[in-house]
C-alpha positions as CSV (number, residue, x, y, z in Angstrom):
1,X,-25.7,98.2,123.7
2,X,-23.1,98.8,121.0
3,X,-19.7,100.2,122.2
4,X,-17.0,102.5,120.9
5,X,-19.4,105.0,119.1
6,X,-17.6,108.2,119.4
7,X,-14.2,106.6,120.0
8,X,-14.4,105.8,116.3
9,X,-15.4,109.4,115.5
10,X,-12.3,110.6,117.4
11,X,-10.2,108.6,114.9
12,X,-12.0,110.1,112.0
13,X,-11.3,113.6,113.2
14,X,-7.6,112.7,113.7
15,X,-7.5,112.1,110.0
16,X,-9.0,115.4,109.0
17,X,-5.7,117.3,109.1
18,X,-3.8,114.8,106.9
19,X,-5.8,113.9,103.8
20,X,-3.9,113.2,100.6
21,X,-3.2,115.7,97.9
22,X,-5.4,115.1,94.8
23,X,-4.5,115.9,91.2
24,X,-6.6,119.1,90.9
25,X,-7.8,121.8,93.3
26,X,-11.4,121.1,92.3
27,X,-11.1,117.5,93.3
28,X,-9.3,118.3,96.5
29,X,-12.0,120.9,97.5
30,X,-14.8,118.5,96.7
31,X,-13.5,115.5,98.6
32,X,-12.5,117.7,101.6
33,X,-16.0,119.3,101.7
34,X,-17.8,115.9,101.5
35,X,-15.5,114.4,104.2
36,X,-16.0,117.3,106.6
37,X,-19.8,117.4,106.0
38,X,-20.1,113.6,106.7
39,X,-18.0,114.0,109.9
40,X,-20.1,116.9,111.2
41,X,-23.4,115.0,110.4
42,X,-22.1,112.1,112.6
43,X,-21.2,114.5,115.3
44,X,-24.8,115.8,115.3
45,X,-26.3,112.3,115.0
46,X,-27.6,113.1,111.5
47,X,-26.8,109.6,110.2
48,X,-28.8,109.9,107.0
49,X,-26.8,112.9,105.8
50,X,-23.5,111.3,107.0
51,X,-24.3,108.2,105.0
52,X,-25.3,110.2,101.9
53,X,-22.2,112.4,102.0
54,X,-19.9,109.3,102.6
55,X,-21.4,107.6,99.5
56,X,-20.8,110.7,97.4
57,X,-17.2,110.8,98.7
58,X,-16.7,107.1,97.8
59,X,-18.1,107.7,94.3
60,X,-15.8,110.7,93.6
61,X,-12.7,109.0,95.1
62,X,-13.3,105.8,93.0
63,X,-13.0,107.8,89.8
64,X,-9.5,108.9,90.8
65,X,-8.5,105.7,92.5
66,X,-7.8,107.8,95.6
67,X,-7.2,105.0,98.3
68,X,-6.8,107.6,101.0
69,X,-10.3,109.2,100.6
70,X,-11.8,105.8,99.8
71,X,-10.6,104.6,103.2
72,X,-12.3,107.6,104.8
73,X,-15.5,107.1,103.0
74,X,-15.9,103.5,104.0
75,X,-14.8,104.2,107.6
76,X,-17.5,106.9,107.9
77,X,-20.1,104.4,106.6
78,X,-18.8,101.8,109.0
79,X,-19.0,104.1,112.0
80,X,-22.5,105.2,111.1
81,X,-23.8,101.6,110.8
82,X,-22.0,100.5,113.9
83,X,-23.8,103.2,116.0
84,X,-27.1,102.2,114.4
85,X,-26.2,98.6,115.4
86,X,-26.2,97.3,111.8
87,X,-23.2,95.1,112.4
88,X,-23.3,93.4,109.0
89,X,-23.1,96.6,107.0
90,X,-20.6,98.0,109.5
91,X,-18.3,95.0,109.0
92,X,-18.7,95.1,105.2
93,X,-17.6,98.8,105.1
94,X,-14.8,98.4,107.7
95,X,-13.2,95.5,105.6
96,X,-13.2,97.8,102.5
97,X,-11.7,100.5,104.6
98,X,-8.9,98.1,105.7
99,X,-8.3,97.1,102.1
100,X,-7.7,100.7,101.1
101,X,-5.6,101.5,104.2
102,X,-3.3,98.6,103.2
103,X,-3.1,100.0,99.6
104,X,-2.2,103.5,100.8
105,X,0.5,102.2,103.2
106,X,-0.6,104.7,105.9
107,X,-0.1,103.5,109.5
108,X,-2.7,105.9,110.9
109,X,-5.4,104.6,108.6
110,X,-4.3,101.0,109.3
111,X,-4.4,101.0,113.1
112,X,-7.8,102.8,112.9
113,X,-9.2,100.1,110.5
114,X,-7.9,97.3,112.8
115,X,-9.5,99.0,115.9
116,X,-12.9,99.4,114.1
117,X,-12.9,95.7,113.0
118,X,-12.0,94.8,116.6
119,X,-15.2,96.6,117.7
120,X,-17.3,94.5,115.3
121,X,-15.8,91.1,116.0
122,X,-15.7,91.6,119.8
123,X,-19.4,92.4,119.9
124,X,-20.2,88.8,118.9
125,X,-19.4,86.2,121.6
126,X,-18.5,83.7,118.9
127,X,-15.8,85.9,117.4
128,X,-14.4,87.6,120.5
129,X,-10.9,86.1,120.0
130,X,-10.7,87.5,116.5
131,X,-11.7,90.9,117.9
132,X,-8.8,90.7,120.4
133,X,-6.5,89.8,117.5
134,X,-7.5,93.0,115.6
135,X,-7.1,95.1,118.8
136,X,-3.5,93.8,119.3
137,X,-2.6,94.6,115.6
138,X,-3.9,98.1,116.2
139,X,-1.8,98.5,119.4
140,X,1.3,97.2,117.6
141,X,1.0,99.8,114.8
142,X,-0.1,102.7,117.1
143,X,2.9,102.0,119.4
144,X,5.3,103.1,116.6
145,X,3.9,106.6,116.9
146,X,5.6,108.7,119.6
147,X,2.2,110.1,120.5
148,X,0.8,107.3,122.6
149,X,-2.8,108.7,122.5
150,X,-3.6,106.4,119.6
151,X,-2.9,103.4,121.8
152,X,-5.7,104.6,124.2
153,X,-8.6,103.5,122.0
154,X,-7.7,99.8,121.4
155,X,-6.7,99.5,125.1
156,X,-10.0,100.9,126.4
157,X,-11.9,98.7,123.8
158,X,-10.1,95.6,125.1
159,X,-11.2,96.6,128.7
160,X,-14.8,97.2,127.4
161,X,-14.9,93.7,125.8
162,X,-13.6,91.9,128.9
163,X,-16.2,93.7,131.1
164,X,-19.0,92.7,128.7
165,X,-17.8,89.1,129.0
166,X,-17.7,89.3,132.9
167,X,-13.9,89.1,133.0
168,X,-13.6,91.9,135.6
169,X,-10.2,91.1,137.0
170,X,-8.7,90.9,133.5
171,X,-10.3,94.1,132.5
172,X,-9.0,96.2,135.5
173,X,-5.3,96.5,134.3
174,X,-6.5,97.8,130.9
175,X,-8.8,100.4,132.7
176,X,-5.8,101.6,134.7
177,X,-3.6,101.9,131.5
178,X,-6.4,103.8,129.7
179,X,-6.8,106.1,132.7
180,X,-3.0,106.8,132.6
181,X,-3.1,107.5,128.8
182,X,-6.1,109.9,129.2
183,X,-4.6,111.9,132.0
184,X,-3.1,114.6,129.9
185,X,-6.0,114.7,127.3
186,X,-9.2,116.7,127.3
187,X,-11.6,114.3,125.7
188,X,-15.0,114.4,127.3
189,X,-16.3,111.5,125.2
190,X,-13.6,109.1,126.4
191,X,-13.8,110.4,129.9
192,X,-17.5,109.8,130.1
193,X,-17.1,106.2,128.7
194,X,-14.2,105.4,131.0
195,X,-16.2,106.4,134.1
196,X,-19.1,104.2,132.8
197,X,-16.6,101.3,132.4
198,X,-15.3,101.8,136.0
199,X,-19.0,101.7,137.1
200,X,-19.4,98.4,135.2
201,X,-16.2,97.0,136.8
202,X,-17.3,97.9,140.4
203,X,-20.8,96.6,139.7
204,X,-19.2,93.3,138.6
205,X,-17.3,92.9,141.8
206,X,-20.5,94.0,143.8
207,X,-19.0,97.3,145.1
208,X,-22.2,99.1,144.4
209,X,-21.4,102.4,146.2
210,X,-18.2,103.0,144.2
211,X,-20.0,101.8,141.1
212,X,-22.8,104.4,141.6
213,X,-20.2,107.2,142.0
214,X,-18.6,106.3,138.7
215,X,-21.9,105.9,136.8
216,X,-23.2,109.3,138.1
217,X,-19.9,111.0,137.1
218,X,-20.0,109.5,133.5
219,X,-23.7,110.5,133.1
220,X,-23.0,114.0,134.3
221,X,-20.3,114.5,131.7
222,X,-22.5,113.1,128.9
223,X,-25.5,115.2,129.8
224,X,-23.4,118.4,130.3
225,X,-22.0,118.0,126.7
226,X,-25.1,116.6,125.1
227,X,-23.4,113.3,124.3
228,X,-26.5,111.3,123.4
229,X,-24.8,107.9,122.6
230,X,-22.6,108.1,125.7
231,X,-25.6,109.1,127.9
232,X,-27.7,106.2,126.5
233,X,-24.9,103.7,127.1
234,X,-24.3,105.0,130.7
235,X,-28.0,104.9,131.7
236,X,-28.3,101.3,130.3
237,X,-25.4,100.0,132.4
238,X,-26.5,102.1,135.4
239,X,-30.0,100.6,135.3
240,X,-28.4,97.1,135.3
241,X,-26.3,97.9,138.4
242,X,-29.3,99.4,140.3
243,X,-31.4,96.3,139.5
244,X,-28.6,94.1,140.8
245,X,-28.4,96.2,144.0
246,X,-32.2,95.8,144.5
247,X,-32.9,99.5,144.0
248,X,-35.7,98.8,141.5
249,X,-37.4,102.2,141.4
250,X,-34.1,103.9,140.6
251,X,-33.4,101.2,138.1
252,X,-36.7,101.8,136.3
253,X,-36.0,105.6,136.2
254,X,-32.5,105.0,134.6
255,X,-33.9,102.6,132.1
256,X,-36.5,105.2,131.0
257,X,-33.7,107.7,130.5
258,X,-31.9,105.1,128.4
259,X,-34.9,104.7,126.2
260,X,-35.3,108.4,125.7
261,X,-31.8,108.8,124.4
262,X,-32.2,105.7,122.1
263,X,-35.2,107.4,120.6
264,X,-33.1,110.4,119.8
265,X,-30.7,108.1,117.9
266,X,-33.3,105.8,116.2
267,X,-36.5,106.7,114.6
268,X,-38.7,104.9,112.1
269,X,-38.9,107.8,109.6
270,X,-35.1,108.3,109.8
271,X,-34.6,104.6,109.2
272,X,-36.7,104.7,106.1
273,X,-34.8,107.6,104.7
274,X,-31.5,105.9,105.4
275,X,-32.7,102.7,103.6
276,X,-33.8,104.8,100.6
277,X,-30.4,106.5,100.4
278,X,-28.5,103.2,100.7
279,X,-30.8,101.4,98.1
280,X,-30.1,104.2,95.6
281,X,-26.4,103.7,96.2
282,X,-26.7,99.9,95.9
283,X,-28.7,100.4,92.6
284,X,-25.9,102.6,91.2
285,X,-23.4,100.0,92.3
286,X,-25.4,97.3,90.6
287,X,-25.5,99.4,87.4
288,X,-21.7,99.8,87.6
289,X,-21.3,96.1,88.2
290,X,-23.5,95.3,85.2
291,X,-21.5,97.6,82.9
292,X,-18.3,96.1,84.2
293,X,-19.8,92.6,83.6
294,X,-20.7,93.6,80.0
295,X,-17.1,94.9,79.4
296,X,-15.7,91.7,81.0
297,X,-17.9,89.6,78.6
298,X,-16.5,91.4,75.6
299,X,-13.1,90.9,76.9
300,X,-13.8,87.2,77.4
301,X,-15.1,86.9,73.8
302,X,-11.9,88.4,72.5
303,X,-9.9,86.1,74.8
304,X,-12.0,83.1,73.6
305,X,-11.2,84.0,69.9
306,X,-7.5,84.2,70.7
307,X,-7.7,81.0,72.7
308,X,-9.2,79.2,69.7
309,X,-6.3,80.4,67.6
310,X,-3.9,79.4,70.4
311,X,-5.6,76.0,70.5
312,X,-4.9,75.4,66.8
313,X,-1.3,76.3,67.3
314,X,-1.1,74.1,70.4
315,X,-2.6,71.1,68.5
316,X,0.0,71.5,65.7
317,X,2.7,71.9,68.3
318,X,1.5,68.8,70.1
319,X,1.6,66.8,66.9
320,X,5.2,68.0,66.2
321,X,6.1,67.3,69.8
322,X,4.6,63.8,69.6
323,X,6.7,63.1,66.5
324,X,9.8,64.2,68.4
325,X,8.9,62.2,71.4
326,X,8.5,59.1,69.2
327,X,12.0,59.8,67.7
328,X,13.3,60.4,71.2
329,X,11.8,57.1,72.4
330,X,13.3,55.3,69.5
331,X,16.7,56.9,70.0
332,X,16.5,56.1,73.7
333,X,15.9,52.4,72.9
334,X,18.8,52.4,70.5
335,X,20.9,54.2,73.1
336,X,20.0,51.7,75.8
337,X,20.8,48.8,73.5
338,X,24.2,50.4,72.8
339,X,24.8,51.0,76.5
340,X,24.0,47.3,77.1
341,X,26.5,46.3,74.4
342,X,29.1,48.7,75.8
343,X,28.5,47.3,79.3
344,X,29.1,43.8,78.0
345,X,32.2,44.9,76.2
346,X,33.4,46.6,79.4
347,X,32.9,43.4,81.3
348,X,34.9,41.5,78.6
349,X,37.6,44.2,78.8
350,X,37.7,44.0,82.6
351,X,38.0,40.2,82.4
352,X,40.7,40.5,79.8
353,X,42.5,43.1,81.9
354,X,42.4,40.9,85.0
355,X,43.6,37.9,82.9
356,X,46.4,40.1,81.5
357,X,47.4,41.2,85.0
358,X,47.3,37.5,86.1
359,X,49.5,36.5,83.2
360,X,51.8,39.5,83.9
361,X,52.2,38.4,87.6
362,X,52.9,34.8,86.4
363,X,55.5,36.2,83.9
364,X,57.1,38.3,86.7
365,X,57.2,35.3,89.0
366,X,58.6,33.2,86.2
367,X,61.4,35.7,85.4
368,X,62.2,36.0,89.1
369,X,62.5,32.2,89.3
370,X,64.4,31.9,86.1
371,X,66.7,34.7,87.3
372,X,67.8,32.6,90.2
373,X,67.9,29.4,88.3
374,X,70.0,30.8,85.5
375,X,72.3,32.9,87.6
376,X,73.2,30.1,90.0
377,X,74.8,27.8,87.4
378,X,76.1,30.8,85.5
379,X,78.0,31.8,88.7
380,X,79.8,28.5,88.5
381,X,80.6,28.9,84.7
382,X,81.9,32.5,85.1
383,X,83.8,31.7,88.3
384,X,85.5,28.6,86.9
385,X,86.3,30.3,83.6
386,X,88.0,33.1,85.5
387,X,89.9,30.7,87.7
388,X,91.0,28.6,84.7
389,X,92.3,31.7,83.0
390,X,94.3,32.7,86.0
391,X,95.8,29.3,86.6
392,X,96.1,28.1,83.0
393,X,99.7,27.7,81.8
394,X,98.9,26.1,78.4
395,X,98.9,28.9,75.9
396,X,97.1,26.9,73.3
397,X,94.0,26.8,75.6
398,X,94.1,30.5,76.6
399,X,92.0,31.6,73.6
400,X,89.4,28.9,74.2
401,X,89.1,29.9,77.9
402,X,88.8,33.6,76.9
403,X,86.0,32.7,74.5
404,X,84.3,30.6,77.2
405,X,84.5,33.6,79.7
406,X,83.3,36.0,77.0
407,X,80.3,33.8,76.2
408,X,79.5,33.4,79.9
409,X,79.7,37.2,80.3
410,X,77.6,37.8,77.2
411,X,75.0,35.3,78.5
412,X,75.0,37.1,81.9
413,X,74.5,40.5,80.2
414,X,71.7,39.1,78.1
415,X,69.9,37.7,81.2
416,X,70.4,40.9,83.1
417,X,68.9,43.0,80.3
418,X,65.8,40.8,79.9
419,X,65.2,40.7,83.7
420,X,65.8,44.4,84.1
421,X,63.2,45.2,81.4
422,X,60.7,42.8,83.0
423,X,61.2,44.5,86.4
424,X,60.6,47.9,85.0
425,X,57.5,46.8,83.2
426,X,56.2,45.4,86.5
427,X,57.0,48.6,88.3
428,X,59.4,46.7,90.6
429,X,62.3,49.2,90.2
430,X,62.6,51.9,92.8
431,X,65.3,54.5,93.3
432,X,67.4,54.5,96.4
433,X,69.0,57.6,98.0
434,X,72.6,57.2,99.1
435,X,75.6,59.5,98.9
436,X,78.1,58.9,96.1
437,X,81.0,60.5,94.3
438,X,80.3,61.0,90.5
439,X,84.0,61.1,89.7
440,X,84.8,57.9,91.5
441,X,81.7,56.2,90.1
442,X,82.6,57.1,86.5
443,X,86.3,56.1,87.0
444,X,85.2,52.6,88.0
445,X,82.9,52.3,85.0
446,X,85.7,53.3,82.6
447,X,88.1,50.9,84.2
448,X,85.6,48.1,83.9
449,X,85.1,48.9,80.2
450,X,88.9,49.2,79.6
451,X,89.4,45.7,80.9
452,X,86.6,44.1,78.9
453,X,86.8,45.9,75.5
454,X,88.5,44.0,72.7
455,X,89.8,46.9,70.6
456,X,92.7,49.1,71.6
457,X,91.9,51.6,68.8
458,X,89.3,53.4,70.8
459,X,90.3,56.2,73.2
460,X,87.9,56.7,76.1
461,X,87.9,60.3,77.5
462,X,86.4,61.2,80.9
463,X,85.6,64.8,81.7
464,X,84.0,65.5,85.1
465,X,83.2,69.0,86.3
466,X,85.2,69.6,89.5
467,X,82.3,71.8,90.8
468,X,80.1,68.7,91.2
469,X,79.7,68.0,94.9
470,X,78.9,64.8,96.7
471,X,75.4,63.8,95.5
472,X,72.6,61.8,97.1
473,X,70.8,59.4,94.8
474,X,70.7,55.9,93.3
475,X,74.3,55.4,92.0
476,X,73.6,51.8,90.9
477,X,70.8,52.9,88.5
478,X,73.0,55.8,87.2
479,X,75.8,53.2,86.6
480,X,73.3,51.0,84.6
481,X,72.4,54.0,82.4
482,X,76.0,55.0,81.8
483,X,77.2,51.4,81.2
484,X,74.5,50.9,78.6
485,X,75.3,54.2,76.8
486,X,79.1,53.8,77.0
487,X,78.8,50.1,76.0
488,X,76.8,51.1,73.0
489,X,79.3,53.8,72.1
490,X,82.3,51.4,72.3
491,X,80.4,48.7,70.4
492,X,79.6,50.9,67.4
493,X,83.0,52.6,67.3
494,X,85.8,50.6,65.6
495,X,88.4,53.3,65.9
496,X,88.3,56.8,67.2
497,X,87.2,58.1,70.6
498,X,84.4,57.8,73.1
499,X,83.8,60.6,75.6
500,X,81.9,60.9,78.9
501,X,81.1,64.3,80.4
502,X,79.3,65.4,83.6
503,X,78.6,69.1,84.1
504,X,77.2,70.9,87.1
505,X,74.4,73.2,85.7
506,X,73.1,74.6,88.9
507,X,73.2,73.9,92.7
508,X,70.7,75.7,94.9
509,X,68.4,75.0,97.8
510,X,70.0,71.6,98.4
511,X,69.4,70.4,94.8
512,X,72.0,70.0,92.0
513,X,71.1,69.6,88.3
514,X,73.8,67.6,86.5
515,X,74.1,67.3,82.7
516,X,75.5,64.0,81.4
517,X,76.8,63.5,77.9
518,X,78.1,60.3,76.2
519,X,79.4,60.7,72.6
520,X,81.4,58.7,70.1
521,X,82.9,59.0,66.6
522,X,81.4,55.8,65.4
523,X,79.1,54.8,62.6
524,X,76.2,57.2,63.7
525,X,72.5,56.7,63.5
526,X,70.3,57.5,60.4
527,X,67.8,60.3,61.0
528,X,64.8,58.0,60.5
529,X,66.1,55.5,63.1
530,X,66.8,57.9,65.9
531,X,63.3,57.4,67.6
532,X,63.2,53.7,66.8
533,X,66.4,52.8,68.7
534,X,64.6,53.4,72.0
535,X,62.0,50.7,71.3
536,X,62.5,47.3,72.8
537,X,64.4,44.6,70.8
538,X,65.2,47.2,68.1
539,X,68.7,47.1,66.5
540,X,70.3,48.9,63.6
541,X,70.8,46.7,60.6
542,X,74.1,47.7,59.1
543,X,75.4,46.1,55.9
544,X,78.6,44.1,56.2
545,X,78.7,44.6,60.0
546,X,77.5,42.2,62.7
547,X,76.7,43.8,66.1
548,X,75.4,41.3,68.6
549,X,72.9,42.4,71.4
550,X,69.4,42.1,72.8
551,X,68.3,45.5,71.6
552,X,67.3,46.4,75.2
553,X,70.1,48.7,76.2
554,X,68.6,52.0,75.1
555,X,65.0,51.1,76.1
556,X,66.4,50.3,79.6
557,X,68.1,53.7,79.7
558,X,64.9,55.4,78.7
559,X,62.8,53.7,81.3
560,X,65.4,54.3,84.1
561,X,65.5,58.0,83.2
562,X,61.7,58.1,83.6
563,X,62.3,57.2,87.3
564,X,64.4,60.3,87.6
565,X,61.7,62.4,85.8
566,X,64.2,62.9,83.0
567,X,64.4,62.3,79.2
568,X,67.3,61.5,76.9
569,X,68.0,63.2,73.6
570,X,70.2,62.1,70.7
571,X,72.0,63.9,67.9
572,X,73.8,61.9,65.2
573,X,75.3,62.1,61.8
574,X,75.9,58.9,59.8
575,X,79.6,58.2,59.5
576,X,80.5,60.9,62.1
577,X,79.2,59.6,65.4
578,X,76.4,60.1,68.0
579,X,75.9,62.1,71.2
580,X,73.4,61.2,73.9
581,X,72.5,63.9,76.5
582,X,70.3,63.9,79.6
583,X,69.9,65.8,82.8
584,X,69.1,64.6,86.4
585,X,68.4,66.6,89.5
586,X,70.0,65.1,92.7
587,X,70.0,66.1,96.3
588,X,73.2,67.6,97.5
589,X,75.1,65.5,100.0
590,X,77.0,66.7,103.1
591,X,80.8,66.5,103.1
592,X,80.9,64.3,106.2
593,X,78.7,61.7,104.4
594,X,81.3,61.2,101.6
595,X,83.9,60.1,104.1
596,X,81.6,57.6,105.8
597,X,79.9,56.0,102.8
598,X,82.2,56.4,99.8
599,X,85.3,54.5,100.8
600,X,85.5,51.8,98.1
601,X,88.8,50.1,98.3
602,X,90.1,48.8,101.5
603,X,93.8,48.4,101.8
604,X,94.4,44.7,101.9
605,X,97.5,45.1,104.1
606,X,95.4,45.8,107.1
607,X,93.1,42.9,106.6
608,X,95.6,40.3,105.5
609,X,98.1,40.5,108.4
610,X,96.7,37.2,109.6
611,X,94.6,34.4,108.1
612,X,90.9,35.1,108.2
613,X,88.4,32.3,108.8
614,X,85.3,32.4,106.5
615,X,82.3,30.1,106.4
616,X,80.8,29.5,102.9
617,X,77.1,28.4,103.2
618,X,75.7,27.2,99.8
619,X,73.7,24.2,98.8
620,X,75.3,24.2,95.3
621,X,78.6,22.2,95.4
622,X,80.1,24.0,92.4
623,X,79.4,27.4,93.8
624,X,81.0,26.3,97.1
625,X,84.2,25.2,95.2
626,X,84.3,28.4,93.1
627,X,83.9,30.7,96.1
628,X,86.4,28.7,98.1
629,X,89.0,28.8,95.3
630,X,88.7,32.6,95.0
631,X,89.0,33.2,98.7
632,X,91.9,30.8,99.2
633,X,93.9,32.8,96.6
634,X,93.7,35.7,99.1
635,X,94.8,33.4,102.0
636,X,91.4,32.9,103.6
637,X,90.7,29.7,105.6
638,X,87.4,28.4,104.3
639,X,84.8,26.2,106.0
640,X,81.9,24.8,103.9
641,X,78.2,24.2,104.8
642,X,75.5,22.9,102.5
643,X,72.5,23.9,104.8
644,X,71.5,26.3,107.5
645,X,71.5,23.6,110.2
646,X,75.1,22.6,109.2
647,X,76.2,26.3,109.3
648,X,74.8,26.8,112.8
649,X,76.7,23.7,114.1
650,X,80.0,25.1,112.6
651,X,79.5,28.7,113.9
652,X,78.9,27.4,117.4
653,X,82.3,25.6,117.6
654,X,84.5,27.7,115.3
655,X,85.8,31.2,115.9
656,X,84.9,32.8,112.5
657,X,85.7,36.2,111.0
658,X,82.9,36.3,108.5
659,X,80.0,34.2,107.0
660,X,79.0,34.2,103.3
661,X,75.4,33.0,103.3
662,X,73.4,31.8,100.3
663,X,69.9,33.2,100.6
664,X,67.9,30.5,98.8
665,X,68.5,27.1,100.2
666,X,66.2,24.1,100.8
667,X,65.0,23.6,104.4
668,X,66.2,26.5,106.5
669,X,67.0,29.4,104.1
670,X,69.7,32.0,104.6
671,X,67.6,34.6,106.3
672,X,66.2,32.1,108.8
673,X,69.7,30.8,109.5
674,X,70.9,34.4,110.1
675,X,68.1,35.1,112.6
676,X,69.2,32.0,114.5
677,X,72.8,33.2,114.5
678,X,71.7,36.6,115.9
679,X,70.2,34.8,118.9
680,X,73.7,33.9,120.2
681,X,76.1,36.1,118.2
682,X,75.1,39.7,117.4
683,X,78.4,40.8,115.9
684,X,79.6,38.2,113.5
685,X,79.5,39.7,109.9
686,X,77.1,37.8,107.7
687,X,77.1,38.7,104.0
688,X,74.2,37.5,101.8
689,X,75.0,35.7,98.5
690,X,72.0,35.7,96.2
691,X,71.3,35.2,92.5
692,X,68.0,37.2,92.9
693,X,68.0,40.9,92.0
694,X,69.2,42.8,95.1
695,X,66.4,45.4,95.0
696,X,63.7,42.7,95.2
697,X,64.9,41.4,98.6
698,X,67.2,44.1,100.1
699,X,64.9,45.2,102.9
700,X,64.0,41.6,103.8
701,X,67.6,40.5,103.8
702,X,68.8,43.4,106.0
703,X,65.9,43.0,108.4
704,X,66.9,39.3,108.9
705,X,70.2,40.6,110.4
706,X,72.6,40.3,107.5
707,X,75.2,43.0,107.2
708,X,75.7,43.3,103.4
709,X,74.8,41.7,100.0
710,X,76.8,40.3,97.1
711,X,74.9,39.5,93.9
712,X,75.8,36.3,92.0
713,X,77.6,36.1,89.6
714,X,79.8,38.7,91.2
715,X,82.6,40.9,90.1
716,X,85.7,39.6,92.0
717,X,87.2,43.1,93.0
718,X,83.7,44.2,94.2
719,X,83.4,40.8,96.0
720,X,86.6,41.4,98.0
721,X,85.8,45.0,98.5
722,X,82.6,44.1,100.3
723,X,84.3,41.4,102.4
724,X,87.1,43.7,103.5
725,X,84.7,46.5,104.3
726,X,82.8,44.3,106.7
727,X,85.9,42.8,108.2
728,X,87.2,46.3,109.0
729,X,83.9,47.8,110.2
730,X,81.6,45.0,111.5
731,X,78.1,46.3,111.8
732,X,75.6,45.0,114.4
733,X,72.2,43.8,113.2
734,X,70.5,46.8,114.8
735,X,72.7,49.2,112.7
736,X,72.0,47.2,109.6
């Protein structure tokens, strides 16, 4: 027996009050009349008329593409065929109803379509699970409506399906829920069906007395209200229960009643009429399909013609594209070939770069070695020349000795310039940060130049801004810059003046920007040479004048200023002179630092009250003699050692005031010797004597435990200044 007959009809009547508005009143009245007539025919079990009116409704709604009325038309057909147990046609129409429900986006139509499809699929044991899936979709949509009545129908249908599949315990909760939802509704169709379902439940659990009560109640409601379908269903299930309870006579009577009601629903003549109606509809649909096919064929012919034209265009395009692909392939091959060549060149360049770096490192090591090897003998030459000048009493030799010392000094300057340029090219020059006094630094530079310059016709003027505070920076590199600039100014000025200025531009946030100026009234620089003078080994060629030099002074200045992130500018007029200007930003030092770090000249009276004992450690005999002679002139008592081992032996037995330690010695070098000294004497001042650039080894020297450094060849006043400073204020290795 099919289920859910008039449950579906109830859904149809729910929709009667809400059909969609159509474009014209005529259309609206026509669809409304057809819809109501089909519904009433179903209510009166006049299935032929219901089907006929539903087909007319579908035909009319199709012309207007009215999805809402199309859904109703197919739903009515589905319900009619479901009652008549034609599940194939019922399913076909319900699926179309679902399609139009989705197009109309109407939740009421949608849950109703899902519920009806659940009825169809759940009636087949092979598709029961799909039926439950549709019922759940119906419940999900119906639950959105505040009126829970719509949920009643899929719930009771789930219970019905479970009972038909003998899942009595699973069906019971759904029966209770359906009963609760029906409590406030006056729906005799659902009430009759629910009582019949309770009868099926109690029959399934073999409680035949309660089952009989529910069946009789459901039958009474159906017969009272002339519900033919519900009565047929109730008597069928009642007969089954009576047969199971062995009441065969009563079962036979119930089965006869069931057959009587089925005869009211089905009849041969009615079936024939229905088939004729549906066949006419199918014929009309076929004609429509045929006309649609004809139109589609015409459209395809047009499309084919256009396709042929497109094909011609496409073939031409493919030919052109093939041509471009061939060109692209050819270009790609050429490109790959060039990339290969470029890769080979890159490898060659990489190898050349590595070779250049290797040669540069060799050059750097070479210059470092040459530096020591040149400066060591030069120390003896400069030292002995200075001593001979001081001690010489033969006036006829004085000029020769001065020439000797000048040549030695010139050679030293030349070596220093070349080595300085090499260090900067190898990125070995780094700035140090120590407090210094600009005024004192520049006074020392001017004094040094006053002593060495040969002409007395040049006046050197120094103008230092008194607002410049103690600065923190690399005073030695600043001295190199100024010495080169002032030396150039003096060299190219035969008579006149040379001036040095330092001006405080701005001091704020712990930084001070200082403007430096070096000018002269010399020969000047031609306009076209003012860029060239900063190139390495470049010199001005001036007729009738011979200015010696390496041509490295100004390039060194330019490279040193780059370390300060500064640039130098020059303004010059031939025959009137030149002015060099640059600016450097320093950190501002504290006042206390100037007292601690900037004491340069120690009063000899305090250090020379008694004879000081000094150990000179040097593997070069000439250097020993020169250093000894210089110290003995200041009343030092000197001890000599040619190696680190010999120095350790002397220090262990003699009470010494200071040690002058050569850094590079065969066997145990100066740093190793100093570390040995620190094992038994932590306070003896040890000063390094080295011909290597101080910056290259400063950290290593101080880490070894030495207190200070003197660079060879050394300036004698600076030499004694370093010694006296360490005698007055001996520093422990930990402080150094």
